[in-house]
Chimera marker file (.cmm) of the C-alpha trace (Angstrom):
<marker_set name="trace">
<marker id="1" x="-0.019" y="-0.005" z="-0.010" r="1" g="1" b="0" radius="0.5"/>
<marker id="2" x="1.310" y="3.451" z="-0.997" r="1" g="1" b="0" radius="0.5"/>
<marker id="3" x="0.996" y="6.291" z="1.481" r="1" g="1" b="0" radius="0.5"/>
<marker id="4" x="2.285" y="9.793" z="0.864" r="1" g="1" b="0" radius="0.5"/>
<marker id="5" x="4.217" y="10.939" z="3.899" r="1" g="1" b="0" radius="0.5"/>
<marker id="6" x="3.921" y="14.547" z="4.772" r="1" g="1" b="0" radius="0.5"/>
<marker id="7" x="6.937" y="15.477" z="6.957" r="1" g="1" b="0" radius="0.5"/>
<marker id="8" x="6.483" y="12.163" z="8.865" r="1" g="1" b="0" radius="0.5"/>
<marker id="9" x="3.408" y="13.620" z="10.587" r="1" g="1" b="0" radius="0.5"/>
<marker id="10" x="0.434" y="12.658" z="8.507" r="1" g="1" b="0" radius="0.5"/>
<marker id="11" x="-0.073" y="10.190" z="5.709" r="1" g="1" b="0" radius="0.5"/>
<marker id="12" x="-2.605" y="10.493" z="2.894" r="1" g="1" b="0" radius="0.5"/>
<marker id="13" x="-3.987" y="7.089" z="2.059" r="1" g="1" b="0" radius="0.5"/>
<marker id="14" x="-4.532" y="6.392" z="-1.666" r="1" g="1" b="0" radius="0.5"/>
<marker id="15" x="-8.281" y="6.059" z="-1.195" r="1" g="1" b="0" radius="0.5"/>
<marker id="16" x="-8.342" y="9.652" z="0.143" r="1" g="1" b="0" radius="0.5"/>
<marker id="17" x="-6.073" y="11.068" z="-2.510" r="1" g="1" b="0" radius="0.5"/>
<marker id="18" x="-8.747" y="12.281" z="-4.996" r="1" g="1" b="0" radius="0.5"/>
<marker id="19" x="-10.541" y="14.189" z="-2.138" r="1" g="1" b="0" radius="0.5"/>
<marker id="20" x="-7.295" y="15.819" z="-1.101" r="1" g="1" b="0" radius="0.5"/>
<marker id="21" x="-6.366" y="16.744" z="-4.686" r="1" g="1" b="0" radius="0.5"/>
<marker id="22" x="-9.798" y="18.245" z="-5.322" r="1" g="1" b="0" radius="0.5"/>
<marker id="23" x="-9.519" y="20.196" z="-2.057" r="1" g="1" b="0" radius="0.5"/>
<marker id="24" x="-6.089" y="21.693" z="-2.804" r="1" g="1" b="0" radius="0.5"/>
<marker id="25" x="-7.026" y="22.569" z="-6.394" r="1" g="1" b="0" radius="0.5"/>
<marker id="26" x="-10.166" y="24.342" z="-5.134" r="1" g="1" b="0" radius="0.5"/>
<marker id="27" x="-8.108" y="26.329" z="-2.576" r="1" g="1" b="0" radius="0.5"/>
<marker id="28" x="-5.465" y="27.099" z="-5.167" r="1" g="1" b="0" radius="0.5"/>
<marker id="29" x="-8.095" y="28.484" z="-7.587" r="1" g="1" b="0" radius="0.5"/>
<marker id="30" x="-9.941" y="30.533" z="-4.869" r="1" g="1" b="0" radius="0.5"/>
<marker id="31" x="-6.597" y="32.126" z="-3.766" r="1" g="1" b="0" radius="0.5"/>
<marker id="32" x="-5.625" y="32.841" z="-7.354" r="1" g="1" b="0" radius="0.5"/>
<marker id="33" x="-9.007" y="34.601" z="-7.865" r="1" g="1" b="0" radius="0.5"/>
<marker id="34" x="-8.464" y="36.720" z="-4.746" r="1" g="1" b="0" radius="0.5"/>
<marker id="35" x="-5.316" y="38.091" z="-6.421" r="1" g="1" b="0" radius="0.5"/>
<marker id="36" x="-3.379" y="38.137" z="-3.103" r="1" g="1" b="0" radius="0.5"/>
<marker id="37" x="0.101" y="37.236" z="-4.191" r="1" g="1" b="0" radius="0.5"/>
<marker id="38" x="1.532" y="36.534" z="-0.737" r="1" g="1" b="0" radius="0.5"/>
<marker id="39" x="-1.181" y="33.970" z="0.094" r="1" g="1" b="0" radius="0.5"/>
<marker id="40" x="-1.078" y="32.467" z="-3.414" r="1" g="1" b="0" radius="0.5"/>
<marker id="41" x="2.681" y="31.968" z="-3.185" r="1" g="1" b="0" radius="0.5"/>
<marker id="42" x="2.285" y="29.713" z="-0.130" r="1" g="1" b="0" radius="0.5"/>
<marker id="43" x="0.935" y="27.035" z="-2.493" r="1" g="1" b="0" radius="0.5"/>
<marker id="44" x="4.397" y="26.575" z="-3.970" r="1" g="1" b="0" radius="0.5"/>
<marker id="45" x="7.536" y="24.904" z="-2.618" r="1" g="1" b="0" radius="0.5"/>
<marker id="46" x="10.609" y="27.158" z="-2.152" r="1" g="1" b="0" radius="0.5"/>
<marker id="47" x="12.226" y="25.420" z="-5.188" r="1" g="1" b="0" radius="0.5"/>
<marker id="48" x="9.052" y="25.348" z="-7.364" r="1" g="1" b="0" radius="0.5"/>
<marker id="49" x="9.419" y="25.644" z="-11.107" r="1" g="1" b="0" radius="0.5"/>
<marker id="50" x="6.865" y="27.148" z="-13.488" r="1" g="1" b="0" radius="0.5"/>
<marker id="51" x="7.318" y="26.591" z="-17.235" r="1" g="1" b="0" radius="0.5"/>
<marker id="52" x="11.017" y="25.915" z="-16.739" r="1" g="1" b="0" radius="0.5"/>
<marker id="53" x="11.707" y="28.932" z="-14.548" r="1" g="1" b="0" radius="0.5"/>
<marker id="54" x="11.713" y="29.347" z="-10.835" r="1" g="1" b="0" radius="0.5"/>
<marker id="55" x="8.356" y="30.336" z="-9.411" r="1" g="1" b="0" radius="0.5"/>
<marker id="56" x="9.972" y="33.145" z="-7.400" r="1" g="1" b="0" radius="0.5"/>
<marker id="57" x="11.358" y="34.669" z="-10.600" r="1" g="1" b="0" radius="0.5"/>
<marker id="58" x="7.773" y="34.953" z="-11.905" r="1" g="1" b="0" radius="0.5"/>
<marker id="59" x="6.340" y="36.847" z="-8.922" r="1" g="1" b="0" radius="0.5"/>
<marker id="60" x="6.630" y="40.244" z="-10.641" r="1" g="1" b="0" radius="0.5"/>
<marker id="61" x="4.708" y="38.870" z="-13.625" r="1" g="1" b="0" radius="0.5"/>
<marker id="62" x="1.961" y="37.642" z="-11.241" r="1" g="1" b="0" radius="0.5"/>
<marker id="63" x="1.903" y="41.029" z="-9.481" r="1" g="1" b="0" radius="0.5"/>
<marker id="64" x="1.495" y="42.887" z="-12.813" r="1" g="1" b="0" radius="0.5"/>
<marker id="65" x="-1.257" y="40.544" z="-13.901" r="1" g="1" b="0" radius="0.5"/>
<marker id="66" x="-3.176" y="40.953" z="-10.605" r="1" g="1" b="0" radius="0.5"/>
<marker id="67" x="-2.839" y="44.768" z="-10.866" r="1" g="1" b="0" radius="0.5"/>
<marker id="68" x="-4.418" y="44.734" z="-14.369" r="1" g="1" b="0" radius="0.5"/>
<marker id="69" x="-7.354" y="42.527" z="-13.336" r="1" g="1" b="0" radius="0.5"/>
<marker id="70" x="-10.499" y="43.762" z="-11.678" r="1" g="1" b="0" radius="0.5"/>
<marker id="71" x="-12.278" y="40.466" z="-11.294" r="1" g="1" b="0" radius="0.5"/>
<marker id="72" x="-11.376" y="36.825" z="-12.000" r="1" g="1" b="0" radius="0.5"/>
<marker id="73" x="-12.893" y="33.371" z="-12.272" r="1" g="1" b="0" radius="0.5"/>
<marker id="74" x="-10.457" y="30.453" z="-12.268" r="1" g="1" b="0" radius="0.5"/>
<marker id="75" x="-10.913" y="26.719" z="-12.056" r="1" g="1" b="0" radius="0.5"/>
<marker id="76" x="-9.013" y="23.571" z="-12.784" r="1" g="1" b="0" radius="0.5"/>
<marker id="77" x="-10.795" y="20.423" z="-13.937" r="1" g="1" b="0" radius="0.5"/>
<marker id="78" x="-8.748" y="17.425" z="-12.794" r="1" g="1" b="0" radius="0.5"/>
<marker id="79" x="-8.559" y="14.778" z="-15.523" r="1" g="1" b="0" radius="0.5"/>
<marker id="80" x="-5.996" y="12.300" z="-14.158" r="1" g="1" b="0" radius="0.5"/>
<marker id="81" x="-3.399" y="11.858" z="-11.488" r="1" g="1" b="0" radius="0.5"/>
<marker id="82" x="-0.677" y="9.392" z="-10.592" r="1" g="1" b="0" radius="0.5"/>
<marker id="83" x="1.630" y="8.845" z="-7.642" r="1" g="1" b="0" radius="0.5"/>
<marker id="84" x="5.183" y="9.083" z="-8.933" r="1" g="1" b="0" radius="0.5"/>
<marker id="85" x="6.998" y="6.032" z="-7.686" r="1" g="1" b="0" radius="0.5"/>
<marker id="86" x="9.918" y="6.726" z="-5.459" r="1" g="1" b="0" radius="0.5"/>
<marker id="87" x="9.414" y="10.476" z="-5.356" r="1" g="1" b="0" radius="0.5"/>
<marker id="88" x="6.703" y="11.147" z="-2.766" r="1" g="1" b="0" radius="0.5"/>
<marker id="89" x="5.028" y="13.291" z="-5.458" r="1" g="1" b="0" radius="0.5"/>
<marker id="90" x="1.707" y="13.230" z="-7.292" r="1" g="1" b="0" radius="0.5"/>
<marker id="91" x="1.499" y="14.326" z="-10.928" r="1" g="1" b="0" radius="0.5"/>
<marker id="92" x="-1.867" y="15.806" z="-11.923" r="1" g="1" b="0" radius="0.5"/>
<marker id="93" x="-3.167" y="16.696" z="-15.352" r="1" g="1" b="0" radius="0.5"/>
<marker id="94" x="-6.233" y="18.734" z="-16.122" r="1" g="1" b="0" radius="0.5"/>
<marker id="95" x="-7.650" y="21.695" z="-17.951" r="1" g="1" b="0" radius="0.5"/>
<marker id="96" x="-7.663" y="25.252" z="-16.573" r="1" g="1" b="0" radius="0.5"/>
<marker id="97" x="-10.410" y="27.784" z="-17.293" r="1" g="1" b="0" radius="0.5"/>
<marker id="98" x="-9.604" y="31.424" z="-16.635" r="1" g="1" b="0" radius="0.5"/>
<marker id="99" x="-11.878" y="34.490" z="-17.141" r="1" g="1" b="0" radius="0.5"/>
<marker id="100" x="-10.664" y="37.935" z="-16.084" r="1" g="1" b="0" radius="0.5"/>
<marker id="101" x="-12.021" y="41.470" z="-16.374" r="1" g="1" b="0" radius="0.5"/>
<marker id="102" x="-9.411" y="44.140" z="-17.014" r="1" g="1" b="0" radius="0.5"/>
<marker id="103" x="-9.360" y="47.200" z="-14.766" r="1" g="1" b="0" radius="0.5"/>
<marker id="104" x="-9.001" y="49.792" z="-17.545" r="1" g="1" b="0" radius="0.5"/>
<marker id="105" x="-11.134" y="48.501" z="-20.378" r="1" g="1" b="0" radius="0.5"/>
<marker id="106" x="-13.587" y="46.429" z="-18.288" r="1" g="1" b="0" radius="0.5"/>
<marker id="107" x="-13.308" y="43.837" z="-21.037" r="1" g="1" b="0" radius="0.5"/>
<marker id="108" x="-13.500" y="40.144" z="-20.145" r="1" g="1" b="0" radius="0.5"/>
<marker id="109" x="-10.696" y="37.963" z="-21.395" r="1" g="1" b="0" radius="0.5"/>
<marker id="110" x="-10.953" y="34.144" z="-21.441" r="1" g="1" b="0" radius="0.5"/>
<marker id="111" x="-8.322" y="31.466" z="-21.667" r="1" g="1" b="0" radius="0.5"/>
<marker id="112" x="-8.215" y="27.724" z="-21.141" r="1" g="1" b="0" radius="0.5"/>
<marker id="113" x="-5.898" y="24.817" z="-21.845" r="1" g="1" b="0" radius="0.5"/>
<marker id="114" x="-3.983" y="21.917" z="-20.432" r="1" g="1" b="0" radius="0.5"/>
<marker id="115" x="-2.325" y="22.195" z="-17.069" r="1" g="1" b="0" radius="0.5"/>
<marker id="116" x="-0.004" y="19.822" z="-15.298" r="1" g="1" b="0" radius="0.5"/>
<marker id="117" x="1.334" y="19.997" z="-11.745" r="1" g="1" b="0" radius="0.5"/>
<marker id="118" x="3.725" y="17.972" z="-9.646" r="1" g="1" b="0" radius="0.5"/>
<marker id="119" x="2.535" y="18.120" z="-6.036" r="1" g="1" b="0" radius="0.5"/>
<marker id="120" x="4.390" y="17.160" z="-2.974" r="1" g="1" b="0" radius="0.5"/>
<marker id="121" x="2.819" y="16.315" z="0.387" r="1" g="1" b="0" radius="0.5"/>
<marker id="122" x="2.861" y="19.231" z="2.876" r="1" g="1" b="0" radius="0.5"/>
<marker id="123" x="1.125" y="18.810" z="6.222" r="1" g="1" b="0" radius="0.5"/>
<marker id="124" x="-2.242" y="17.297" z="5.411" r="1" g="1" b="0" radius="0.5"/>
<marker id="125" x="-2.274" y="18.921" z="1.970" r="1" g="1" b="0" radius="0.5"/>
<marker id="126" x="0.118" y="19.563" z="-0.911" r="1" g="1" b="0" radius="0.5"/>
<marker id="127" x="2.388" y="22.169" z="-2.411" r="1" g="1" b="0" radius="0.5"/>
<marker id="128" x="3.189" y="22.732" z="-6.083" r="1" g="1" b="0" radius="0.5"/>
<marker id="129" x="6.733" y="21.767" z="-7.086" r="1" g="1" b="0" radius="0.5"/>
<marker id="130" x="6.302" y="21.960" z="-10.878" r="1" g="1" b="0" radius="0.5"/>
<marker id="131" x="3.674" y="23.776" z="-12.933" r="1" g="1" b="0" radius="0.5"/>
<marker id="132" x="3.211" y="23.583" z="-16.726" r="1" g="1" b="0" radius="0.5"/>
<marker id="133" x="0.417" y="25.084" z="-18.761" r="1" g="1" b="0" radius="0.5"/>
<link id1="1" id2="2" r="1" g="1" b="0" radius="0.2"/>
<link id1="2" id2="3" r="1" g="1" b="0" radius="0.2"/>
<link id1="3" id2="4" r="1" g="1" b="0" radius="0.2"/>
<link id1="4" id2="5" r="1" g="1" b="0" radius="0.2"/>
<link id1="5" id2="6" r="1" g="1" b="0" radius="0.2"/>
<link id1="6" id2="7" r="1" g="1" b="0" radius="0.2"/>
<link id1="7" id2="8" r="1" g="1" b="0" radius="0.2"/>
<link id1="8" id2="9" r="1" g="1" b="0" radius="0.2"/>
<link id1="9" id2="10" r="1" g="1" b="0" radius="0.2"/>
<link id1="10" id2="11" r="1" g="1" b="0" radius="0.2"/>
<link id1="11" id2="12" r="1" g="1" b="0" radius="0.2"/>
<link id1="12" id2="13" r="1" g="1" b="0" radius="0.2"/>
<link id1="13" id2="14" r="1" g="1" b="0" radius="0.2"/>
<link id1="14" id2="15" r="1" g="1" b="0" radius="0.2"/>
<link id1="15" id2="16" r="1" g="1" b="0" radius="0.2"/>
<link id1="16" id2="17" r="1" g="1" b="0" radius="0.2"/>
<link id1="17" id2="18" r="1" g="1" b="0" radius="0.2"/>
<link id1="18" id2="19" r="1" g="1" b="0" radius="0.2"/>
<link id1="19" id2="20" r="1" g="1" b="0" radius="0.2"/>
<link id1="20" id2="21" r="1" g="1" b="0" radius="0.2"/>
<link id1="21" id2="22" r="1" g="1" b="0" radius="0.2"/>
<link id1="22" id2="23" r="1" g="1" b="0" radius="0.2"/>
<link id1="23" id2="24" r="1" g="1" b="0" radius="0.2"/>
<link id1="24" id2="25" r="1" g="1" b="0" radius="0.2"/>
<link id1="25" id2="26" r="1" g="1" b="0" radius="0.2"/>
<link id1="26" id2="27" r="1" g="1" b="0" radius="0.2"/>
<link id1="27" id2="28" r="1" g="1" b="0" radius="0.2"/>
<link id1="28" id2="29" r="1" g="1" b="0" radius="0.2"/>
<link id1="29" id2="30" r="1" g="1" b="0" radius="0.2"/>
<link id1="30" id2="31" r="1" g="1" b="0" radius="0.2"/>
<link id1="31" id2="32" r="1" g="1" b="0" radius="0.2"/>
<link id1="32" id2="33" r="1" g="1" b="0" radius="0.2"/>
<link id1="33" id2="34" r="1" g="1" b="0" radius="0.2"/>
<link id1="34" id2="35" r="1" g="1" b="0" radius="0.2"/>
<link id1="35" id2="36" r="1" g="1" b="0" radius="0.2"/>
<link id1="36" id2="37" r="1" g="1" b="0" radius="0.2"/>
<link id1="37" id2="38" r="1" g="1" b="0" radius="0.2"/>
<link id1="38" id2="39" r="1" g="1" b="0" radius="0.2"/>
<link id1="39" id2="40" r="1" g="1" b="0" radius="0.2"/>
<link id1="40" id2="41" r="1" g="1" b="0" radius="0.2"/>
<link id1="41" id2="42" r="1" g="1" b="0" radius="0.2"/>
<link id1="42" id2="43" r="1" g="1" b="0" radius="0.2"/>
<link id1="43" id2="44" r="1" g="1" b="0" radius="0.2"/>
<link id1="44" id2="45" r="1" g="1" b="0" radius="0.2"/>
<link id1="45" id2="46" r="1" g="1" b="0" radius="0.2"/>
<link id1="46" id2="47" r="1" g="1" b="0" radius="0.2"/>
<link id1="47" id2="48" r="1" g="1" b="0" radius="0.2"/>
<link id1="48" id2="49" r="1" g="1" b="0" radius="0.2"/>
<link id1="49" id2="50" r="1" g="1" b="0" radius="0.2"/>
<link id1="50" id2="51" r="1" g="1" b="0" radius="0.2"/>
<link id1="51" id2="52" r="1" g="1" b="0" radius="0.2"/>
<link id1="52" id2="53" r="1" g="1" b="0" radius="0.2"/>
<link id1="53" id2="54" r="1" g="1" b="0" radius="0.2"/>
<link id1="54" id2="55" r="1" g="1" b="0" radius="0.2"/>
<link id1="55" id2="56" r="1" g="1" b="0" radius="0.2"/>
<link id1="56" id2="57" r="1" g="1" b="0" radius="0.2"/>
<link id1="57" id2="58" r="1" g="1" b="0" radius="0.2"/>
<link id1="58" id2="59" r="1" g="1" b="0" radius="0.2"/>
<link id1="59" id2="60" r="1" g="1" b="0" radius="0.2"/>
<link id1="60" id2="61" r="1" g="1" b="0" radius="0.2"/>
<link id1="61" id2="62" r="1" g="1" b="0" radius="0.2"/>
<link id1="62" id2="63" r="1" g="1" b="0" radius="0.2"/>
<link id1="63" id2="64" r="1" g="1" b="0" radius="0.2"/>
<link id1="64" id2="65" r="1" g="1" b="0" radius="0.2"/>
<link id1="65" id2="66" r="1" g="1" b="0" radius="0.2"/>
<link id1="66" id2="67" r="1" g="1" b="0" radius="0.2"/>
<link id1="67" id2="68" r="1" g="1" b="0" radius="0.2"/>
<link id1="68" id2="69" r="1" g="1" b="0" radius="0.2"/>
<link id1="69" id2="70" r="1" g="1" b="0" radius="0.2"/>
<link id1="70" id2="71" r="1" g="1" b="0" radius="0.2"/>
<link id1="71" id2="72" r="1" g="1" b="0" radius="0.2"/>
<link id1="72" id2="73" r="1" g="1" b="0" radius="0.2"/>
<link id1="73" id2="74" r="1" g="1" b="0" radius="0.2"/>
<link id1="74" id2="75" r="1" g="1" b="0" radius="0.2"/>
<link id1="75" id2="76" r="1" g="1" b="0" radius="0.2"/>
<link id1="76" id2="77" r="1" g="1" b="0" radius="0.2"/>
<link id1="77" id2="78" r="1" g="1" b="0" radius="0.2"/>
<link id1="78" id2="79" r="1" g="1" b="0" radius="0.2"/>
<link id1="79" id2="80" r="1" g="1" b="0" radius="0.2"/>
<link id1="80" id2="81" r="1" g="1" b="0" radius="0.2"/>
<link id1="81" id2="82" r="1" g="1" b="0" radius="0.2"/>
<link id1="82" id2="83" r="1" g="1" b="0" radius="0.2"/>
<link id1="83" id2="84" r="1" g="1" b="0" radius="0.2"/>
<link id1="84" id2="85" r="1" g="1" b="0" radius="0.2"/>
<link id1="85" id2="86" r="1" g="1" b="0" radius="0.2"/>
<link id1="86" id2="87" r="1" g="1" b="0" radius="0.2"/>
<link id1="87" id2="88" r="1" g="1" b="0" radius="0.2"/>
<link id1="88" id2="89" r="1" g="1" b="0" radius="0.2"/>
<link id1="89" id2="90" r="1" g="1" b="0" radius="0.2"/>
<link id1="90" id2="91" r="1" g="1" b="0" radius="0.2"/>
<link id1="91" id2="92" r="1" g="1" b="0" radius="0.2"/>
<link id1="92" id2="93" r="1" g="1" b="0" radius="0.2"/>
<link id1="93" id2="94" r="1" g="1" b="0" radius="0.2"/>
<link id1="94" id2="95" r="1" g="1" b="0" radius="0.2"/>
<link id1="95" id2="96" r="1" g="1" b="0" radius="0.2"/>
<link id1="96" id2="97" r="1" g="1" b="0" radius="0.2"/>
<link id1="97" id2="98" r="1" g="1" b="0" radius="0.2"/>
<link id1="98" id2="99" r="1" g="1" b="0" radius="0.2"/>
<link id1="99" id2="100" r="1" g="1" b="0" radius="0.2"/>
<link id1="100" id2="101" r="1" g="1" b="0" radius="0.2"/>
<link id1="101" id2="102" r="1" g="1" b="0" radius="0.2"/>
<link id1="102" id2="103" r="1" g="1" b="0" radius="0.2"/>
<link id1="103" id2="104" r="1" g="1" b="0" radius="0.2"/>
<link id1="104" id2="105" r="1" g="1" b="0" radius="0.2"/>
<link id1="105" id2="106" r="1" g="1" b="0" radius="0.2"/>
<link id1="106" id2="107" r="1" g="1" b="0" radius="0.2"/>
<link id1="107" id2="108" r="1" g="1" b="0" radius="0.2"/>
<link id1="108" id2="109" r="1" g="1" b="0" radius="0.2"/>
<link id1="109" id2="110" r="1" g="1" b="0" radius="0.2"/>
<link id1="110" id2="111" r="1" g="1" b="0" radius="0.2"/>
<link id1="111" id2="112" r="1" g="1" b="0" radius="0.2"/>
<link id1="112" id2="113" r="1" g="1" b="0" radius="0.2"/>
<link id1="113" id2="114" r="1" g="1" b="0" radius="0.2"/>
<link id1="114" id2="115" r="1" g="1" b="0" radius="0.2"/>
<link id1="115" id2="116" r="1" g="1" b="0" radius="0.2"/>
<link id1="116" id2="117" r="1" g="1" b="0" radius="0.2"/>
<link id1="117" id2="118" r="1" g="1" b="0" radius="0.2"/>
<link id1="118" id2="119" r="1" g="1" b="0" radius="0.2"/>
<link id1="119" id2="120" r="1" g="1" b="0" radius="0.2"/>
<link id1="120" id2="121" r="1" g="1" b="0" radius="0.2"/>
<link id1="121" id2="122" r="1" g="1" b="0" radius="0.2"/>
<link id1="122" id2="123" r="1" g="1" b="0" radius="0.2"/>
<link id1="123" id2="124" r="1" g="1" b="0" radius="0.2"/>
<link id1="124" id2="125" r="1" g="1" b="0" radius="0.2"/>
<link id1="125" id2="126" r="1" g="1" b="0" radius="0.2"/>
<link id1="126" id2="127" r="1" g="1" b="0" radius="0.2"/>
<link id1="127" id2="128" r="1" g="1" b="0" radius="0.2"/>
<link id1="128" id2="129" r="1" g="1" b="0" radius="0.2"/>
<link id1="129" id2="130" r="1" g="1" b="0" radius="0.2"/>
<link id1="130" id2="131" r="1" g="1" b="0" radius="0.2"/>
<link id1="131" id2="132" r="1" g="1" b="0" radius="0.2"/>
<link id1="132" id2="133" r="1" g="1" b="0" radius="0.2"/>
</marker_set>
């Protein structure tokens, strides 16, 4: 039986994994929608990578995006996931749906597409170690 250890405190049993993944994705999306960069950044490991670059190097880009956006709807539809053998990580794949209203023009922009994340156990939840979209 595979259990994901989270700092040797809690373990997430495989039968509970889908629940925990749905929960973290929901929290991740709600925090992204709130456009609070400090809180959103807590979803990432210190060494997290996004599209081949360190997540921390992308913080200014997130800040600029959040400043331009008046209102946002964001969700991720989980399609599949797999525990990565020998790595204590879970790879998830899904589709993201983003809709944002710009501050200046009040126009709504929409985007969607594939998204993949590598999540590592953190407490009784997860943090993002890799993000591709």
